[in-house]
C-alpha positions in Angstrom: 105.0 98.5 101.8 101.3 99.0 100.9 101.0 100.2 97.3 97.8 101.9 96.3 96.0 101.4 92.9 94.8 103.6 90.1 94.2 107.2 91.2 94.2 106.2 94.9 96.5 107.8 97.3 98.1 106.4 100.5 94.9 107.1 102.6 93.4 104.0 100.8 95.0 102.0 103.7 93.8 104.1 106.6 91.0 101.8 107.7 93.3 98.7 107.5 95.9 100.4 109.6 93.4 101.5 112.3 91.5 98.2 112.3 94.5 96.3 113.7 96.5 99.2 115.1 99.3 98.3 112.6 102.8 99.3 113.7 104.8 102.3 112.5 106.9 99.9 110.3 104.0 99.9 107.8 104.6 102.3 104.9 101.8 103.3 102.5 102.5 104.8 99.1 100.7 106.1 96.0 102.0 105.6 92.5 102.9 109.2 91.8 106.4 108.9 90.2 107.5 107.0 87.1 106.3 106.6 83.5 106.4 102.8 83.6 105.7 99.9 85.9 109.4 99.2 86.3 110.2 102.9 87.1 107.4 103.0 89.7 108.9 99.8 91.3 112.3 101.4 91.4 110.9 104.6 93.0 109.3 102.5 95.7 112.4 100.4 96.2 114.4 103.6 96.9 112.0 104.4 99.8 111.6 100.9 101.2 113.5 99.2 104.0 116.2 96.7 103.1 113.7 93.8 103.5 109.9 94.1 103.3 106.6 92.5 102.4 105.1 94.1 99.3 101.3 94.5 99.4 99.8 95.8 96.1 96.2 96.7 95.4 94.9 96.6 91.8 97.5 98.6 89.7 99.7 98.5 92.8 99.7 94.7 92.3 101.5 95.1 89.0 104.1 97.3 90.6 104.4 94.9 93.6 105.1 92.0 91.1 107.8 94.1 89.4 109.4 94.7 92.8 109.4 91.0 93.7 110.9 90.1 90.4 113.6 92.8 90.3 114.5 92.8 94.0 114.1 89.1 95.1 116.7 89.6 97.9 114.6 92.4 99.4 110.9 91.4 98.9 110.4 88.6 101.5 106.7 88.0 100.6 104.1 89.4 98.2 100.4 90.1 98.7 98.4 90.8 95.6 94.9 92.3 96.1 92.2 92.6 93.4 94.8 92.6 90.6 95.6 90.7 87.4 98.2 89.6 84.9 96.3 91.1 82.0 97.2 94.2 80.1 94.7 96.8 78.9 92.6 95.7 75.9 92.6 98.1 72.9 89.1 99.2 73.9 90.3 99.9 77.5 93.3 101.9 76.3 91.1 103.9 73.8 88.7 104.7 76.6 91.5 105.9 78.9 93.0 108.1 76.1 89.5 109.5 75.4 89.0 110.3 79.1 92.4 112.1 79.2 91.5 114.2 76.2 88.2 115.2 77.8 89.9 116.1 81.1 92.8 117.9 79.5 91.3 121.3 79.5 89.2 121.0 82.6 89.9 121.4 86.3 90.3 117.7 87.3 88.1 116.8 90.2 88.8 113.1 90.5 87.4 110.1 88.8 83.8 110.2 87.5 80.8 108.9 89.4 80.1 106.1 87.0 83.7 104.8 87.1 83.8 104.8 90.8 80.4 103.0 91.1 81.8 100.1 89.1 84.5 99.6 91.7 82.0 99.0 94.5 79.8 96.1 95.4 76.1 96.6 94.3 74.8 97.7 97.6 77.6 100.2 98.0 77.1 101.9 94.7 75.1 104.7 96.2 77.3 105.0 99.3 78.2 108.7 99.0 80.8 108.5 101.8 82.8 105.9 99.9 82.2 107.6 96.5 83.4 111.0 97.8 86.4 109.4 99.5 87.5 107.7 96.3 86.9 110.8 94.2 88.9 113.0 96.6 91.9 110.7 96.5 92.0 111.1 92.7 91.5 114.9 93.0 94.5 115.1 95.4 96.7 113.1 93.0 95.7 115.4 90.1 95.7 115.2 86.3 99.4 114.6 85.8 99.2 111.4 87.8 96.1 110.4 86.0 97.9 110.9 82.7 101.0 108.8 83.8 98.9 106.0 85.2 96.5 105.9 82.3 99.3 105.6 79.7 101.2 102.7 81.5 101.9 99.6 79.6 100.6 96.8 81.9 102.0 93.9 79.9 104.0 91.4 82.0 107.7 91.4 80.9 108.9 88.2 79.3 110.6 86.1 81.8 109.2 87.7 85.0 109.8 85.3 87.8 108.5 85.5 91.4 110.0 83.1 93.9 108.8 84.6 97.2 105.8 83.4 99.2 102.7 85.0 97.6 99.1 85.5 98.7 96.5 86.5 96.1 93.3 88.0 97.5 90.2 88.5 95.4 86.8 90.0 96.1 83.7 87.9 95.4 81.7 90.8 93.8 84.6 92.4 91.9 83.2 93.9 88.7 86.7 95.0 87.6 88.7 91.8 87.9 87.2 88.3 87.2 88.0 85.1 89.0 89.5 83.8 85.8 92.1 86.6 86.1 92.8 85.5 89.7 93.3 81.9 88.6 95.7 83.0 85.9 97.7 84.9 88.4 97.8 82.0 90.8 99.0 79.7 87.9 101.7 82.2 87.0 103.3 82.4 90.5 104.7 79.1 91.8 103.1 78.0 95.1 100.9 81.1 95.4 97.9 80.7 97.6 94.5 82.3 97.0 91.8 83.8 99.3 88.4 85.1 98.2 86.7 87.6 100.4 82.9 87.8 100.3 80.7 90.9 100.4 83.1 93.2 98.6 83.5 94.8 95.2 86.9 95.8 93.8 87.6 98.2 96.6 88.5 95.7 99.2 90.6 98.1 101.4 87.5 100.3 101.8 84.7 97.8 101.7 86.2 95.1 103.9 89.2 96.6 105.7 89.1 94.6 108.9 88.7 91.3 107.2 91.4 92.2 104.6 93.7 93.3 107.4 93.1 90.1 109.4 93.7 87.9 106.3 97.0 89.6 105.5 98.2 89.7 109.1 97.4 86.0 109.7 99.1 84.9 106.5 102.3 87.0 107.2 102.5 85.6 110.8 102.7 82.1 109.3 105.7 82.8 107.1 
């Protein structure tokens, strides 16, 4: 189960699937249902096979962790990509609420140009193909999904435990998630391994799809 991130739909994973001709058993989902991380995890569990590998990107990583903690008998392994343990700061939450108010009475056309640029590595920040692709994903999801995702409480529940094999993947040029956050995540999950991919910003599935796919595939094959 490949779980997309903030205002990204299931097409986020298209390049990864095509790069390795991944089998039909791979399911890709967007976070369109649920008003909490736990509810989103339950919604995905209802669609998932009896046993599966949960792969979560960014916000999807929070949901993937919730899945692994709540359904340990079903999640056989966990891959967390460009994600974190941290909840939104008061400043981040205020910025999201302000953005919601600004968009409330407008026709939502996806995330803004500046917000998208921050998710890409420096030499991709004027890549109009990638920028348009990201914006259109948000536009397809719409304002209601933006509102639900923006208002999520990202705090890790007390006592969350993850016992399955876990791979944490970070991007070397990620402006959204620091290496300190990656290390915190690795310390939180017993026996988690970590891989840093070079030449990518936050949008690893779009900026380095083949390398990301190979990293995940090789790790899963070793389980």
